[in-house]
OpenMM code with the backbone's topology and positions (N, CA, C; nanometers):
from openmm import Vec3, app, unit

residues = "MET LYS PRO ALA LYS VAL ILE ASP ALA ASP GLY HIS ILE CYS GLU PRO GLU ARG VAL TRP THR GLU TYR THR SER ALA LYS TYR ARG ASP ALA VAL LEU GLN VAL ARG THR GLU ASN GLY ARG SER SER LEU ALA ILE GLU GLY GLN SER ARG MET ALA GLY ASP GLY PRO GLY PRO ALA GLN ALA CYS ILE PRO GLY GLY MET GLY PRO SER GLY GLN SER LEU THR TRP LYS ASP ILE LEU PRO GLY GLY TYR ASP PRO GLN ALA ARG".split()
positions = [
    Vec3(10.9542, -8.5635, -17.5329),
    Vec3(10.8717, -8.5585, -17.3716),
    Vec3(11.0110, -8.5386, -17.2848),
    Vec3(10.9765, -8.4333, -17.2345),
    Vec3(11.0582, -8.3882, -17.1050),
    Vec3(11.0212, -8.4582, -16.9866),
    Vec3(11.1337, -8.5298, -16.9348),
    Vec3(11.0868, -8.5725, -16.8145),
    Vec3(11.0297, -8.4859, -16.6820),
    Vec3(10.9587, -8.5418, -16.6438),
    Vec3(10.8719, -8.4226, -16.5145),
    Vec3(10.9755, -8.4221, -16.4076),
    Vec3(10.9450, -8.3320, -16.3571),
    Vec3(11.0336, -8.2635, -16.2545),
    Vec3(10.9733, -8.3237, -16.1098),
    Vec3(11.0215, -8.4080, -15.9888),
    Vec3(10.9203, -8.4655, -15.9138),
    Vec3(11.0005, -8.4261, -15.7714),
    Vec3(10.8963, -8.3659, -15.6754),
    Vec3(10.9385, -8.3267, -15.5510),
    Vec3(10.8929, -8.4592, -15.4580),
    Vec3(10.9705, -8.5240, -15.3744),
    Vec3(10.9183, -8.5789, -15.2505),
    Vec3(10.9013, -8.5187, -15.1108),
    Vec3(10.7717, -8.5096, -15.1205),
    Vec3(10.7645, -8.4477, -14.9882),
    Vec3(10.7311, -8.5228, -14.8857),
    Vec3(10.7308, -8.6960, -14.9184),
    Vec3(10.7250, -8.7542, -14.8078),
    Vec3(10.8208, -8.8206, -14.7304),
    Vec3(10.9235, -8.7371, -14.7022),
    Vec3(11.0048, -8.7499, -14.6468),
    Vec3(11.0112, -8.7450, -14.4843),
    Vec3(11.0339, -8.8651, -14.4206),
    Vec3(10.9787, -8.9235, -14.2924),
    Vec3(11.0910, -8.8896, -14.2059),
    Vec3(11.0596, -8.7657, -14.1204),
    Vec3(11.2057, -8.7150, -14.0363),
    Vec3(11.1643, -8.7788, -13.8580),
    Vec3(11.2108, -8.7691, -13.7967),
    Vec3(11.1855, -8.8324, -13.6734),
    Vec3(11.3092, -8.7453, -13.5924),
    Vec3(11.2499, -8.6289, -13.5183),
    Vec3(11.3689, -8.5670, -13.3997),
    Vec3(11.4401, -8.6275, -13.3160),
    Vec3(11.5707, -8.6023, -13.2888),
    Vec3(11.6207, -8.6871, -13.1969),
    Vec3(11.5606, -8.6345, -13.0859),
    Vec3(11.5559, -8.7280, -12.9669),
    Vec3(11.4807, -8.7347, -12.8579),
    Vec3(11.5138, -8.6073, -12.7992),
    Vec3(11.6694, -8.5140, -12.7772),
    Vec3(11.6988, -8.4234, -12.7144),
    Vec3(11.6284, -8.3039, -12.7618),
    Vec3(11.5782, -8.2745, -12.8806),
    Vec3(11.5262, -8.1887, -12.9264),
    Vec3(11.3514, -8.0743, -12.8447),
    Vec3(11.2900, -8.1783, -12.7787),
    Vec3(11.2227, -8.1477, -12.6768),
    Vec3(11.2568, -8.0979, -12.5659),
    Vec3(11.3400, -8.1217, -12.5115),
    Vec3(11.4100, -8.0764, -12.3607),
    Vec3(11.5011, -7.9866, -12.3968),
    Vec3(11.6265, -8.0330, -12.4791),
    Vec3(11.7578, -7.9015, -12.4721),
    Vec3(11.6581, -7.7763, -12.5281),
    Vec3(11.5881, -7.7698, -12.6105),
    Vec3(11.5680, -7.6630, -12.6927),
    Vec3(11.4040, -7.5489, -12.6248),
    Vec3(11.3440, -7.6299, -12.5049),
    Vec3(11.2362, -7.5913, -12.4403),
    Vec3(11.2802, -7.5194, -12.3106),
    Vec3(11.2266, -7.4012, -12.3015),
    Vec3(11.2541, -7.3161, -12.1683),
    Vec3(11.2353, -7.4010, -12.0400),
    Vec3(11.3208, -7.3783, -11.9674),
    Vec3(11.3152, -7.4941, -11.8079),
    Vec3(11.1629, -7.4841, -11.7422),
    Vec3(11.0984, -7.3592, -11.7996),
    Vec3(10.9711, -7.3643, -11.7237),
    Vec3(10.8678, -7.4839, -11.7754),
    Vec3(10.8823, -7.4877, -11.9258),
    Vec3(10.8079, -7.6076, -11.9449),
    Vec3(10.8419, -7.7425, -12.0111),
    Vec3(10.9801, -7.7449, -11.9309),
    Vec3(11.0561, -7.8878, -11.9743),
    Vec3(10.9868, -8.0301, -11.9601),
    Vec3(10.8814, -8.0023, -11.8094),
    Vec3(10.8338, -8.1337, -11.7864),
    Vec3(10.7114, -8.1514, -11.8499),
    Vec3(10.6676, -8.0190, -11.8995),
    Vec3(10.5115, -8.0841, -12.0047),
    Vec3(10.5324, -8.1255, -12.1185),
    Vec3(10.6350, -8.1228, -12.1782),
    Vec3(10.6887, -8.0864, -12.3296),
    Vec3(10.7233, -8.2868, -12.3533),
    Vec3(10.6846, -8.3324, -12.4995),
    Vec3(10.7157, -8.4585, -12.5457),
    Vec3(10.8239, -8.4888, -12.5204),
    Vec3(10.8736, -8.5912, -12.4386),
    Vec3(10.9568, -8.6594, -12.3994),
    Vec3(11.0098, -8.7977, -12.4070),
    Vec3(11.1133, -8.8637, -12.4764),
    Vec3(11.1187, -9.0015, -12.4845),
    Vec3(11.1929, -9.0633, -12.3796),
    Vec3(11.1058, -9.2047, -12.3146),
    Vec3(11.1395, -9.2265, -12.1985),
    Vec3(11.1830, -9.3703, -12.3073),
    Vec3(11.3169, -9.4116, -12.2310),
    Vec3(11.3379, -9.5707, -12.2573),
    Vec3(11.3739, -9.6512, -12.1129),
    Vec3(11.2792, -9.7512, -12.1138),
    Vec3(11.2547, -9.8653, -12.0379),
    Vec3(11.2790, -10.0151, -12.0564),
    Vec3(11.3632, -10.0824, -12.0130),
    Vec3(11.3400, -10.2110, -12.0706),
    Vec3(11.3677, -10.2505, -12.1768),
    Vec3(11.4821, -10.1848, -12.2405),
    Vec3(11.5351, -10.1804, -12.4048),
    Vec3(11.3943, -10.1257, -12.4803),
    Vec3(11.3128, -10.0073, -12.4597),
    Vec3(11.1951, -9.9811, -12.5494),
    Vec3(11.1656, -9.8588, -12.5338),
    Vec3(11.1452, -9.7662, -12.6284),
    Vec3(11.1295, -9.6010, -12.5912),
    Vec3(11.0008, -9.5833, -12.6088),
    Vec3(10.9151, -9.5065, -12.5158),
    Vec3(10.7968, -9.4728, -12.5135),
    Vec3(10.7754, -9.3074, -12.5382),
    Vec3(10.6759, -9.2430, -12.5579),
    Vec3(10.6723, -9.0873, -12.5737),
    Vec3(10.5628, -9.0903, -12.4182),
    Vec3(10.6239, -8.9669, -12.3510),
    Vec3(10.5406, -8.9150, -12.2597),
    Vec3(10.5268, -8.7848, -12.2540),
    Vec3(10.3803, -8.7623, -12.2310),
    Vec3(10.3611, -8.5687, -12.2616),
    Vec3(10.3056, -8.5272, -12.0933),
    Vec3(10.3522, -8.4092, -12.0178),
    Vec3(10.3107, -8.3914, -11.9330),
    Vec3(10.3267, -8.5056, -11.7949),
    Vec3(10.4280, -8.5935, -11.8387),
    Vec3(10.4778, -8.6995, -11.7547),
    Vec3(10.3971, -8.8102, -11.7529),
    Vec3(10.2921, -8.8134, -11.8881),
    Vec3(10.2212, -8.9485, -11.8405),
    Vec3(10.2115, -9.0007, -12.0161),
    Vec3(10.2723, -9.1410, -11.9943),
    Vec3(10.2920, -9.2441, -12.1131),
    Vec3(10.2017, -9.2170, -12.2065),
    Vec3(10.2205, -9.1881, -12.3270),
    Vec3(10.0770, -9.1826, -12.4177),
    Vec3(10.1497, -9.2958, -12.5290),
    Vec3(10.2241, -9.3763, -12.4951),
    Vec3(10.2125, -9.4933, -12.6348),
    Vec3(10.2604, -9.5800, -12.5668),
    Vec3(10.1690, -9.7044, -12.6173),
    Vec3(10.2690, -9.8762, -12.6173),
    Vec3(10.2732, -9.9276, -12.7047),
    Vec3(10.3585, -10.0451, -12.6858),
    Vec3(10.3954, -10.1160, -12.7719),
    Vec3(10.5222, -10.1394, -12.7939),
    Vec3(10.6028, -10.1932, -12.9446),
    Vec3(10.6990, -10.2517, -12.9005),
    Vec3(10.8482, -10.1585, -12.9135),
    Vec3(10.8035, -10.0462, -12.9690),
    Vec3(10.9289, -9.9522, -13.0211),
    Vec3(10.8833, -9.7666, -13.0002),
    Vec3(10.9666, -9.7027, -13.0601),
    Vec3(10.9005, -9.5766, -13.0504),
    Vec3(10.8202, -9.5122, -13.1209),
    Vec3(10.7039, -9.5856, -13.1504),
    Vec3(10.6021, -9.5522, -13.2117),
    Vec3(10.6628, -9.4835, -13.3689),
    Vec3(10.6235, -9.3508, -13.3986),
    Vec3(10.6173, -9.3159, -13.5465),
    Vec3(10.7803, -9.3744, -13.5614),
    Vec3(10.8754, -9.3036, -13.5125),
    Vec3(11.0237, -9.3531, -13.4763),
    Vec3(11.0377, -9.4899, -13.5907),
    Vec3(10.9930, -9.5927, -13.5325),
    Vec3(11.0262, -9.7237, -13.6234),
    Vec3(11.0549, -9.6956, -13.7644),
    Vec3(10.9359, -9.5926, -13.8381),
    Vec3(10.9459, -9.5822, -13.9456),
    Vec3(11.0938, -9.5415, -13.9788),
    Vec3(11.1724, -9.4689, -13.9260),
    Vec3(11.3112, -9.4148, -13.9172),
    Vec3(11.4154, -9.5096, -13.8907),
    Vec3(11.3658, -9.6364, -13.8863),
    Vec3(11.4927, -9.7834, -13.8175),
    Vec3(11.4740, -9.8445, -13.9104),
    Vec3(11.5934, -9.9239, -13.9550),
    Vec3(11.6072, -9.9958, -14.0911),
    Vec3(11.5309, -10.1042, -14.0287),
    Vec3(11.4286, -10.1956, -14.0829),
    Vec3(11.3546, -10.3140, -13.9898),
    Vec3(11.2520, -10.3093, -13.8886),
    Vec3(11.2438, -10.1457, -13.8977),
    Vec3(11.1616, -10.0750, -13.7277),
    Vec3(10.9967, -10.1381, -13.7435),
    Vec3(10.9885, -10.1451, -13.8869),
    Vec3(10.8285, -10.1715, -13.9464),
    Vec3(10.8284, -10.3440, -13.8851),
    Vec3(10.9207, -10.4392, -13.8559),
    Vec3(10.9335, -10.5689, -13.8625),
    Vec3(10.8251, -10.6530, -13.7739),
    Vec3(10.8740, -10.7027, -13.7357),
    Vec3(10.7887, -10.8047, -13.6465),
    Vec3(10.7825, -10.7534, -13.5084),
    Vec3(10.6742, -10.7620, -13.3706),
    Vec3(10.6766, -10.7113, -13.2781),
    Vec3(10.7110, -10.8362, -13.2173),
    Vec3(10.8083, -10.7338, -13.0950),
    Vec3(10.9168, -10.7983, -13.0019),
    Vec3(11.0024, -10.7289, -13.0039),
    Vec3(11.0457, -10.6905, -13.1161),
    Vec3(11.1804, -10.5937, -13.1271),
    Vec3(11.1820, -10.4903, -13.0196),
    Vec3(11.3128, -10.4716, -12.9481),
    Vec3(11.3779, -10.3932, -12.8767),
    Vec3(11.4161, -10.2940, -12.9584),
    Vec3(11.3675, -10.1851, -12.9728),
    Vec3(11.3929, -10.0403, -13.0684),
    Vec3(11.3535, -9.9347, -12.9369),
    Vec3(11.4988, -9.8824, -12.9655),
    Vec3(11.4932, -9.7525, -12.9196),
    Vec3(11.5011, -9.6202, -12.9720),
    Vec3(11.4880, -9.5254, -12.9127),
    Vec3(11.4834, -9.4049, -13.0367),
    Vec3(11.6663, -9.3696, -13.0488),
    Vec3(11.7168, -9.4166, -12.9975),
    Vec3(11.8882, -9.3842, -13.0174),
    Vec3(11.9140, -9.5324, -13.1578),
    Vec3(11.8155, -9.5657, -13.2012),
    Vec3(11.8211, -9.6801, -13.2782),
    Vec3(11.7699, -9.6154, -13.4283),
    Vec3(11.7643, -9.4658, -13.4448),
    Vec3(11.7357, -9.4277, -13.5356),
    Vec3(11.8662, -9.3588, -13.5893),
    Vec3(11.8378, -9.3765, -13.7657),
    Vec3(11.9742, -9.3350, -13.7653),
    Vec3(11.9625, -9.2002, -13.8338),
    Vec3(12.1085, -9.1032, -13.8005),
    Vec3(12.0826, -8.9811, -13.8230),
    Vec3(12.0352, -8.9239, -13.9795),
    Vec3(12.0174, -8.9879, -14.0389),
    Vec3(11.9279, -8.9620, -14.1836),
    Vec3(11.8055, -8.9062, -14.1419),
    Vec3(11.7472, -8.9897, -14.0338),
    Vec3(11.6079, -8.9598, -13.9879),
    Vec3(11.5898, -8.7859, -13.9267),
    Vec3(11.6709, -8.7262, -13.9098),
    Vec3(11.6587, -8.5904, -13.8396),
    Vec3(11.7569, -8.5431, -13.8784),
    Vec3(11.8801, -8.5397, -13.9732),
    Vec3(11.9959, -8.4671, -13.9969),
    Vec3(11.9847, -8.4705, -14.1781),
    Vec3(11.9412, -8.3547, -14.2405),
    Vec3(11.9576, -8.3772, -14.3962),
    Vec3(12.0841, -8.3599, -14.4635),
    Vec3(12.2179, -8.3675, -14.4093),
    Vec3(12.3401, -8.3724, -14.4143),
    Vec3(12.3474, -8.5534, -14.4125),
    Vec3(12.3085, -8.6048, -14.3455),
    Vec3(12.3040, -8.7738, -14.3230),
    Vec3(12.2878, -8.8309, -14.4255),
    Vec3(12.2147, -8.7936, -14.5476),
    Vec3(12.0951, -8.8537, -14.6284),
    Vec3(12.1809, -8.8875, -14.7142),
] * unit.nanometer
topology = app.Topology()
chain = topology.addChain("A")
for resn in residues:
    res = topology.addResidue(resn, chain)
    for name in ("N", "CA", "C"):
        topology.addAtom(name, app.Element.getBySymbol(name[0]), res)
């Protein structure tokens, strides 16, 4: 029997924080998703309002080794490994 070909479509990615601001026209820059880091923790804001609370950068925690560990960690968007957004780094 031939081995089955498998395509893994569950590749977790986390865009680098600059994506939303650098690639958005100045007119909309204040309204798009923004990463804010305060007191050693990152959160997401949309239209200037924080949309996340918790211990780290939300969904991005899945792209940080150990990021889904116990709460109380100080995680920021900068902790994401390049392989989380750059296919060449995987």
